[in-house]
Biotite code that builds the C-alpha atoms (Angstrom):
import biotite.structure as struc

atoms = struc.array([
    struc.Atom([114.864, 125.915, 88.285], chain_id="A", res_id=1, res_name="MET", atom_name="CA", element="C"),
    struc.Atom([112.673, 125.904, 91.387], chain_id="A", res_id=2, res_name="ALA", atom_name="CA", element="C"),
    struc.Atom([113.543, 127.205, 94.850], chain_id="A", res_id=3, res_name="ALA", atom_name="CA", element="C"),
    struc.Atom([111.793, 126.163, 98.061], chain_id="A", res_id=4, res_name="MET", atom_name="CA", element="C"),
    struc.Atom([112.205, 125.960, 101.794], chain_id="A", res_id=5, res_name="ASP", atom_name="CA", element="C"),
    struc.Atom([113.106, 122.720, 103.573], chain_id="A", res_id=6, res_name="LEU", atom_name="CA", element="C"),
    struc.Atom([109.515, 122.041, 104.670], chain_id="A", res_id=7, res_name="GLU", atom_name="CA", element="C"),
    struc.Atom([108.271, 122.221, 101.078], chain_id="A", res_id=8, res_name="THR", atom_name="CA", element="C"),
    struc.Atom([111.144, 120.034, 99.949], chain_id="A", res_id=9, res_name="TYR", atom_name="CA", element="C"),
    struc.Atom([110.147, 117.389, 102.515], chain_id="A", res_id=10, res_name="GLU", atom_name="CA", element="C"),
    struc.Atom([106.610, 117.399, 101.066], chain_id="A", res_id=11, res_name="SER", atom_name="CA", element="C"),
    struc.Atom([107.869, 117.011, 97.501], chain_id="A", res_id=12, res_name="LEU", atom_name="CA", element="C"),
    struc.Atom([111.038, 114.952, 98.014], chain_id="A", res_id=13, res_name="SER", atom_name="CA", element="C"),
    struc.Atom([109.584, 111.662, 96.763], chain_id="A", res_id=14, res_name="GLN", atom_name="CA", element="C"),
    struc.Atom([108.394, 113.291, 93.531], chain_id="A", res_id=15, res_name="LEU", atom_name="CA", element="C"),
    struc.Atom([111.699, 115.142, 93.117], chain_id="A", res_id=16, res_name="ILE", atom_name="CA", element="C"),
    struc.Atom([113.562, 111.836, 93.387], chain_id="A", res_id=17, res_name="ASN", atom_name="CA", element="C"),
    struc.Atom([111.077, 110.029, 91.119], chain_id="A", res_id=18, res_name="LYS", atom_name="CA", element="C"),
    struc.Atom([111.485, 112.690, 88.418], chain_id="A", res_id=19, res_name="LEU", atom_name="CA", element="C"),
    struc.Atom([115.278, 112.535, 88.747], chain_id="A", res_id=20, res_name="GLY", atom_name="CA", element="C"),
    struc.Atom([115.629, 116.235, 89.524], chain_id="A", res_id=21, res_name="LEU", atom_name="CA", element="C"),
    struc.Atom([118.840, 117.614, 91.038], chain_id="A", res_id=22, res_name="ASN", atom_name="CA", element="C"),
    struc.Atom([118.422, 119.216, 94.459], chain_id="A", res_id=23, res_name="ALA", atom_name="CA", element="C"),
    struc.Atom([121.049, 121.562, 95.914], chain_id="A", res_id=24, res_name="GLU", atom_name="CA", element="C"),
    struc.Atom([120.827, 122.538, 99.570], chain_id="A", res_id=25, res_name="PHE", atom_name="CA", element="C"),
    struc.Atom([121.818, 126.077, 100.551], chain_id="A", res_id=26, res_name="MET", atom_name="CA", element="C"),
    struc.Atom([121.036, 126.544, 104.217], chain_id="A", res_id=27, res_name="GLY", atom_name="CA", element="C"),
    struc.Atom([117.247, 126.624, 104.640], chain_id="A", res_id=28, res_name="ASN", atom_name="CA", element="C"),
    struc.Atom([116.683, 126.823, 100.873], chain_id="A", res_id=29, res_name="VAL", atom_name="CA", element="C"),
    struc.Atom([116.632, 123.998, 98.353], chain_id="A", res_id=30, res_name="VAL", atom_name="CA", element="C"),
    struc.Atom([117.193, 124.714, 94.658], chain_id="A", res_id=31, res_name="VAL", atom_name="CA", element="C"),
    struc.Atom([115.917, 122.109, 92.204], chain_id="A", res_id=32, res_name="VAL", atom_name="CA", element="C"),
    struc.Atom([117.366, 122.186, 88.693], chain_id="A", res_id=33, res_name="ARG", atom_name="CA", element="C"),
    struc.Atom([116.808, 120.258, 85.508], chain_id="A", res_id=34, res_name="ASP", atom_name="CA", element="C"),
    struc.Atom([117.221, 120.760, 81.772], chain_id="A", res_id=35, res_name="LYS", atom_name="CA", element="C"),
    struc.Atom([113.670, 119.517, 81.161], chain_id="A", res_id=36, res_name="SER", atom_name="CA", element="C"),
    struc.Atom([110.955, 122.124, 81.680], chain_id="A", res_id=37, res_name="TRP", atom_name="CA", element="C"),
    struc.Atom([108.312, 119.397, 81.563], chain_id="A", res_id=38, res_name="SER", atom_name="CA", element="C"),
    struc.Atom([109.713, 117.747, 84.712], chain_id="A", res_id=39, res_name="ARG", atom_name="CA", element="C"),
    struc.Atom([109.864, 121.116, 86.501], chain_id="A", res_id=40, res_name="ILE", atom_name="CA", element="C"),
    struc.Atom([106.246, 121.805, 85.490], chain_id="A", res_id=41, res_name="TYR", atom_name="CA", element="C"),
    struc.Atom([105.197, 118.386, 86.829], chain_id="A", res_id=42, res_name="LYS", atom_name="CA", element="C"),
    struc.Atom([106.781, 119.357, 90.138], chain_id="A", res_id=43, res_name="LEU", atom_name="CA", element="C"),
    struc.Atom([105.077, 122.778, 90.132], chain_id="A", res_id=44, res_name="VAL", atom_name="CA", element="C"),
    struc.Atom([101.687, 121.275, 89.283], chain_id="A", res_id=45, res_name="ASN", atom_name="CA", element="C"),
    struc.Atom([101.980, 118.681, 92.059], chain_id="A", res_id=46, res_name="LYS", atom_name="CA", element="C"),
    struc.Atom([102.922, 121.435, 94.524], chain_id="A", res_id=47, res_name="ALA", atom_name="CA", element="C"),
    struc.Atom([99.764, 123.335, 93.526], chain_id="A", res_id=48, res_name="ARG", atom_name="CA", element="C"),
    struc.Atom([97.673, 120.165, 93.981], chain_id="A", res_id=49, res_name="GLU", atom_name="CA", element="C"),
    struc.Atom([99.048, 119.885, 97.511], chain_id="A", res_id=50, res_name="LEU", atom_name="CA", element="C"),
    struc.Atom([98.029, 123.496, 98.233], chain_id="A", res_id=51, res_name="GLY", atom_name="CA", element="C"),
    struc.Atom([101.554, 124.868, 98.217], chain_id="A", res_id=52, res_name="ILE", atom_name="CA", element="C"),
    struc.Atom([101.743, 128.514, 97.147], chain_id="A", res_id=53, res_name="ASN", atom_name="CA", element="C"),
    struc.Atom([103.687, 128.701, 93.854], chain_id="A", res_id=54, res_name="VAL", atom_name="CA", element="C"),
    struc.Atom([105.087, 131.969, 92.489], chain_id="A", res_id=55, res_name="ASN", atom_name="CA", element="C"),
    struc.Atom([106.403, 131.948, 88.931], chain_id="A", res_id=56, res_name="GLU", atom_name="CA", element="C"),
    struc.Atom([108.886, 134.481, 87.669], chain_id="A", res_id=57, res_name="ASP", atom_name="CA", element="C"),
])
């Protein structure tokens, strides 16, 4: 699972769609879920490449 604000989602939306990840909108927050950790890690790595601050927990 990954959570982000709408601005970050806009930056990553094409990749999210390309990877087939499920996005749920909750106000100003978007939660992206998938059963595949590899697809989530691809999203996280791309976010880092774009200079987006990523916090893992």
